C-alpha positions in Angstrom: 46.3 88.9 165.0 49.3 87.8 167.1 50.1 84.8 168.8 53.3 83.7 170.8 53.7 81.0 172.4 56.4 82.0 175.8 57.6 79.9 178.8 57.5 80.8 182.4 61.2 80.7 183.5 60.8 83.3 186.7 61.5 80.8 189.7 58.6 81.7 191.1 56.2 82.2 188.3 53.3 84.1 187.4 52.4 85.2 191.4 50.7 88.8 192.1 53.5 91.0 191.0 54.6 89.5 187.3 49.8 90.2 186.8 50.8 93.3 187.7 53.6 94.0 185.6 52.3 92.3 182.7 48.5 93.9 183.6 50.2 98.1 183.7 51.4 96.2 180.1 48.4 95.4 179.2 46.3 98.4 179.9 47.9 100.7 178.6 47.7 98.7 174.7 45.3 100.2 172.6 44.0 95.9 171.8 42.6 92.9 173.1 45.3 90.5 174.5 44.5 87.2 176.3 46.4 84.4 177.4 46.0 81.0 177.8 47.6 78.0 179.6 46.3 74.9 179.3 42.1 74.8 178.7 41.9 78.0 180.8 42.1 81.1 178.7 41.4 84.8 180.5 41.3 88.5 179.5 44.9 89.8 180.1 44.0 92.9 181.4 43.2 91.5 184.4 44.6 91.2 187.0 42.5 87.7 188.9 42.6 86.4 185.5 46.4 86.4 185.3 46.4 84.9 188.8 44.0 82.6 188.3 45.6 80.9 185.2 48.5 79.7 188.1 51.6 79.6 186.0 54.8 78.3 187.4 58.0 78.0 186.2 59.0 76.5 183.0 54.5 76.4 182.1 54.3 77.9 178.7 51.0 80.3 178.4 49.3 81.5 174.8 49.8 85.2 174.7 47.3 86.2 171.8 47.2 90.4 170.4 45.1 91.9 169.0 44.6 95.5 168.0 46.8 98.9 167.0 49.1 98.3 169.0 49.0 94.6 168.6 53.0 94.3 168.5 54.4 97.0 170.7 52.0 95.0 173.6 53.6 91.2 172.5 57.0 93.0 172.6 56.6 94.5 175.7 55.5 91.0 177.1 57.8 89.2 175.4 60.6 91.3 177.5 58.7 91.2 180.5 58.9 87.4 181.1 62.2 86.6 179.1 63.3 89.6 181.8 61.5 87.5 184.9 60.2 90.4 185.4 62.7 91.6 186.9 62.7 90.3 190.1 65.6 88.0 189.9 
């Protein structure tokens, strides 16, 4: 299992479009992926769950990947966040 803390840096936070991009990556990966913010943890393969986190700009989320594709998945997710979900 890989666990990483990342900061949401795009100006609009984790709204519908970034959530959809994130879920698109996680559903391709052969691993379990969970994201947590504060006390809430959700399945990252569920767009509704990801949006329920209400992760605003500068909020920190914890990503957990566990399975055969965990390294690939984590790297893709960190790249997506680092590049501000390609919105700016």
